[in-house]
C-alpha positions in Angstrom: 237.0 37.5 -92.0 236.1 40.9 -93.2 235.6 41.5 -96.9 237.5 44.1 -98.8 235.6 47.4 -98.7 233.4 47.9 -101.7 232.5 51.5 -100.9 234.9 53.3 -103.3 233.0 51.9 -106.3 229.7 52.7 -104.8 230.7 56.2 -103.9 232.0 56.7 -107.5 228.7 55.5 -108.9 226.7 57.8 -106.7 228.9 60.8 -107.5 228.5 60.1 -111.2 224.7 60.0 -110.6 224.9 63.2 -108.6 223.3 61.5 -105.6 224.3 61.3 -101.9 228.0 60.6 -101.6 229.0 64.3 -101.8 226.6 65.1 -99.0 227.8 62.2 -96.9 231.5 62.9 -97.6 232.8 59.4 -96.9 235.0 57.1 -99.0 234.4 53.9 -97.1 232.4 52.1 -94.4 234.9 53.0 -91.7 234.6 56.7 -92.4 230.8 56.8 -92.2 231.0 54.8 -89.0 233.5 57.2 -87.5 231.5 60.2 -88.7 228.3 59.0 -87.1 229.6 57.2 -84.0 233.0 58.6 -83.2 232.0 61.6 -81.0 229.0 59.8 -79.4 228.4 57.4 -76.5 224.6 56.9 -76.7 224.8 53.7 -78.7 226.9 50.9 -77.3 229.6 49.6 -79.7 228.3 52.0 -82.3 231.2 51.9 -84.7 231.8 48.2 -84.7 228.1 47.4 -85.0 227.6 49.8 -87.9 230.8 48.6 -89.6 229.8 45.0 -89.3 226.3 45.6 -90.5 227.4 47.4 -93.6 230.2 44.9 -94.2 227.6 42.1 -94.4 225.1 44.1 -96.5 224.5 44.0 -100.2 225.5 46.8 -102.5 221.9 47.8 -102.9 221.4 47.9 -99.1 224.5 50.0 -98.7 223.5 52.4 -101.4 220.0 52.7 -99.9 221.6 53.4 -96.5 223.9 56.1 -97.9 220.9 57.6 -99.7 218.9 57.8 -96.4 222.0 59.0 -94.6 222.1 62.0 -96.9 218.4 62.7 -96.9 218.3 62.8 -93.1 221.4 64.9 -92.8 223.1 62.3 -90.6 226.5 63.9 -91.1 225.2 66.7 -88.8 223.2 64.5 -86.4 223.8 65.4 -82.8 224.6 62.7 -80.2 221.8 61.3 -78.1 219.0 62.6 -80.3 216.2 60.7 -82.2 217.8 61.7 -85.5 221.2 60.2 -84.4 219.4 57.0 -83.4 217.4 56.8 -86.7 220.6 57.3 -88.7 222.2 54.4 -86.9 219.2 52.0 -87.1 218.6 52.8 -90.8 221.6 50.6 -91.5 220.6 47.2 -92.7 220.2 44.5 -90.1 220.3 46.8 -87.0 216.6 47.0 -86.2 215.6 45.3 -83.0 213.2 42.4 -83.5 209.9 42.4 -81.6 210.5 41.4 -78.0 214.2 42.4 -78.0 215.5 44.9 -75.4 215.6 48.5 -76.6 216.1 51.9 -75.2 214.3 53.9 -77.8 211.5 53.6 -80.4 214.0 54.2 -83.2 215.4 50.7 -82.5 212.0 49.3 -83.6 212.6 50.9 -87.1 208.9 51.6 -87.9 210.0 54.4 -90.1 211.6 51.9 -92.5 208.4 50.0 -93.1 205.9 52.5 -94.7 203.5 49.6 -95.3 203.7 48.2 -91.8 201.3 48.6 -88.9 203.0 51.9 -87.8 202.7 51.2 -84.1 205.9 49.4 -83.2 207.6 51.2 -80.3 209.5 50.6 -77.1 207.4 49.3 -74.2 208.5 49.7 -70.6 209.0 46.0 -70.0 212.0 44.7 -68.1 215.4 46.2 -68.2 215.7 48.8 -71.0 212.3 47.9 -72.4 211.1 45.6 -75.2 210.4 46.4 -78.8 206.7 45.6 -79.3 203.8 46.2 -81.6 202.1 48.8 -79.4 202.3 50.5 -76.0 199.9 52.4 -73.7 200.3 56.1 -73.2 200.3 57.8 -69.8 197.0 59.4 -70.6 195.4 56.0 -71.6 196.8 54.3 -68.5 195.4 57.0 -66.2 192.0 56.8 -67.9 191.9 53.1 -67.2 192.9 53.6 -63.6 190.2 56.3 -63.1 187.6 54.1 -64.7 188.6 51.2 -62.4 189.5 49.1 -65.4 192.2 46.4 -65.5 195.5 48.0 -66.4 199.1 46.9 -66.7 201.8 49.5 -66.2 204.2 47.0 -67.9 202.7 48.1 -71.2 203.4 51.8 -70.6 205.4 53.4 -73.4 208.9 53.8 -72.2 208.9 57.5 -73.2 206.0 58.0 -70.8 207.7 56.5 -67.8 208.7 59.9 -66.2 205.2 61.4 -66.6 203.6 58.3 -65.0 206.2 58.1 -62.1 205.8 61.8 -61.4 202.0 61.4 -61.1 202.3 58.2 -59.0 204.7 60.0 -56.6 202.3 62.9 -56.2 199.3 60.6 -55.9 201.0 58.7 -53.1 201.0 61.9 -51.1 197.2 61.9 -51.4 196.8 58.6 -49.5 195.0 60.2 -46.5 192.5 61.8 -48.8 191.9 58.6 -50.8 189.5 57.0 -48.4 186.9 57.4 -51.1 187.2 57.5 -54.8 185.8 61.1 -54.7 188.4 62.2 -52.2 191.2 60.8 -54.3 189.9 62.4 -57.5 189.7 65.8 -55.6 193.3 65.5 -54.5 194.5 64.5 -58.0 192.6 67.5 -59.3 194.2 70.0 -57.0 197.4 68.9 -55.4 198.5 66.8 -58.4 196.9 68.9 -61.1 200.2 69.7 -63.0 201.3 66.0 -62.9 197.9 64.8 -64.0 197.8 67.3 -66.8 201.3 66.3 -68.0 200.2 62.7 -68.0 197.1 63.5 -69.9 199.1 65.4 -72.5 201.4 62.4 -73.0 199.3 60.6 -75.7 201.9 59.4 -78.2 204.6 56.7 -78.1 
C-alpha cells in the first residue's frame, strides 16, 4: 500500500532553506514524475517506476534527489537525451545492477559514485546490453583485430555498435582483396578509410 506523500513537508523545508524546490517547481512525488516522464517515451514505465522509487525512499534520499534534479536542470531535460536518463536514474534505487540489461550507460549510474571505479558502462551483450564494469571501444577492438590478437565483439561498448557495424559492412566488401593481410589492410585504408577513421575516433564508452 502506498504511503501518504511526504513531499509537502520536504518542499517547505527546502523553500525555507532557499534550496532546490523553487527550481523544481513540484509539490509532491506525482508532480515530479509527471514533469520528467509525462511527455517522454524513452524510459519504459517511467512515471510509475519513478513514483514507486521515491515512495520507498527515505526523506534524505528524496531531498538528495530533488537537490540533484535542480542542479542538473531536469525540469528542462529533453526526452531521449543523456540528461533525461541521468535525471531519471538519479532517483534512489533505479540504478541497474552489474549484469542487468540496460540500454544506456546512464543506467549504470557511475556518476553517482565519485569514489567508484568510474568505468561502469553498458556493454553490447545480449538483448539491450548488460551493465558491466568495463567495455571495449571500437578503436581498441579494431587494434586487437589488426594485431591478430584474441578479441570478443561481445565486450564492445553499446554506444560503439554502429561504428563497428559500419566498418564490418565495408570490410566485408573487401573480401576479394583480403587474400593476404597486406591486401586487406590496403582495402581498409582506401575503400573503408572513413569507416576505419570513425571507428578509431570512437575511444570512449
